[in-house]
N, C-alpha and C positions, 0 to 999 in steps of 0.2 A: 579683682584683677582686670587689667586693661585688656580689651579686645580690639581687633582691627590692626591697621598698619602700625609698625613700630617707628616712632619719631626719632628715637635715639637708642643706640645699643647700650645695654647695661652690663652684660656679662659674657665671658667666653669660658666654656667648660671643655676640658680636655680629657678624653679617654687616655689611659696610660699605655698599655701594651699595644704596639702597632701605631701609636700616634706620637707619644713622647719618646719612646724607646722601642727598638726592634727586639723584643724579648722572645718572640715566638720560636725562633730557631733553638734558643736555649731551653725553653719549656718542652719542645718536641724531643730534643736530645735527652732531657731528663726523663721524660716518659718512656723513651726507648730503652734507656738504661734500667728502668724499673722492671720492665717485662722481659728483658733479656734472660735466656737465649731465644725466647719467643720474639716474633716480629710485630711491630706496630706500624701500619702503613700511614703514609702522610695523609691519604684521603680520609682514613678513620680519624686521625688527629684533628684535621681541619674542621670536622663537623662540630667540634667543641670549642673552637676559638670564640671568645667573647661570652662564654657561659661558665657555669661552675659545676658542670656535670661530668667532667672527665674522670675524676676519682671514682665516682660511683660506677661508671662504665668499665673502667679498668678492673674494678673489683669483680663485677659480674662476668666479664669476658675472660679474664686471666686468673680468676679465683685467687686474687690477692686481697687479704683483708684491707678494708678501706683505711683503717687507722695506720696500717703499715705503708700503704700507698702514700698517704699524706705525710708521714714522718720522713720516709726515705726521700721523697721528692723534695720536701722542704730542706733537708740536709744537703742534698746535691745542689739545689738551686742557690741557696744562700752561700754555700762554700764557693761556688763559681763566681758569684757577685763579689764576694770578699777578695778572691784571688785576682780576678781579671777586671772587675768593674764593668761598666757598660756606658756607652756614649749616647747622648741624645741624638735623635735623628736630625740630619742636617736642616738647619734653618728654624727648628722649632723653638730654641731658646730666644732667638731674635723676635719671633712672633709673640711669645710670652711677654718679653720686655716691652714690645710695642703696645700690647694690650694694657699693661700696667701703666705705661707712660700716658695712655689715653684716659686713665682713671677708671678703667673697667674692673669689675669684680671678676676674679678667676678662681677656678677650682679644678681638682682632679676627680674624675668619676670613673671608678674601675670595678670590675668584678673580681679582681685579684684580692686574696686574703690580706688582712692588715699588715702582718709582719713582712710579707713579700713586698707589699706596696711601699712600706717605709724603707726597706733595704734597697729596693730598685731606685727610688727617688734619691736616696742618699748617694748610692753608687754612681748615679748619672750626674750629680751635682745640681739637680733641679729642686731639691727639697725646700730650700729656703725661699723659693719664689712663691710657694703656695701656703696660705693659711688654712684653706678649707680643702680637706681630702675626704671624699666619700667612697667607702668600699662596700662590698657585697654584704657585710655584716650590719650595715646601717639601715637596711630595708628588709622587709619580709619577702618581697618578690623582686628578684633581680632582672636584668635584661633578658628578654626583650620587653618585659613589662615597663611602663613609664615611671614607676615609683622612684627609681634612683635619681632620675633627672628632675622630677618634681621636688624631691627632697633637696637636691643640690640648689635649685632655684630658691627654695624656701630659706636654706642656710645663708645664701648670698644676699637675700632680700631683693631678688631680681624677678621681673616678670618673665615667664617662660618664653613668650613670643618676642621678647627683646633680648634673647640670649642665643648665642651661637654655640652649638655642640660640635666638636671635631671628633669624628669617629672613623673606625676602619672596618669593623665587623658588621655583619648583617644584623645580629641581635642588638648591637649597640645603636646602629642607625635606626632600627625599628623603635627602640626604646626612646631615643631622643625625639624622633618624629611624633610618636604617640603622645609624648609629653607636651608637644606644641612648640618645641624649639626649632630654630633654623639650623639645618644640619649640613655640615661639610663632610663629605666622604673623602678621606685621605688615603691614597693608594701608594704610599711611599715605602711601606715595610715589605718584608719578604713574602708573606702570605696574605694576599688580598683577594676579596671577592670581585665579581664583575660590578660595574657601575650600577647603583641602586636607584630606582625611580623615586624613592622616598627622600633622597638627598636633594637639597637645594642647589648644591654645587659639588662637582666631583673633580678632585685634584690629583694629579700624578705625583706632584711634589708640593711641599708647603710653600715653595717660592711662587707658586701660582695663586696663593691667597691674596686677594685684592684688599689692601689695607684700608681702602675706603669703606669696606664693610664694618670696620671698627667704629665708624661714625653712626651709620644708620642701618646696619645689618644688610642682609642679602636680598630680602624681599620688601 
């Protein structure tokens, strides 16, 4: 694998929730409905954005069997997508199309379970743009471990240092950075952390993405 400066960008890898679509308000509303009439604070919920640990925490905290948590949340979430759909975040489809026009490999890399991932991408109208979709089921260790981004690079046939990852969450940024990718932190969704030092660029909207990065990368 090549080391050192990247002469030509090879891939752009997109996280899904908070990057392609703003699903976190829907996920939070679903979690609140699950524990009702008990209360789930936004602060507690935000600790699990970008991870797969919420269901286990809900089970322990609210004494709801994890299989019930997963089934009820899945039913609520998928029904909402089917009824109301979900729009891509502004500007994101244009960036995907620009990357494709540049001949770059692209992928979705998400900690969301496969059926939710497929439903979300279909509901947003973005599914047909992606041939490679990596979910938490594809690796043993999810974000913030680097495994999922290393796996994505391998699937795309791209060098990690010649790949840009667009992320929003702290675990996701840590994962992509640890894998050796160039990381863009996008702060366009509803729930976003403070700017992270591990990111090579921090953007408040995707319109701030410098399309010259699609040629030679950020660094």
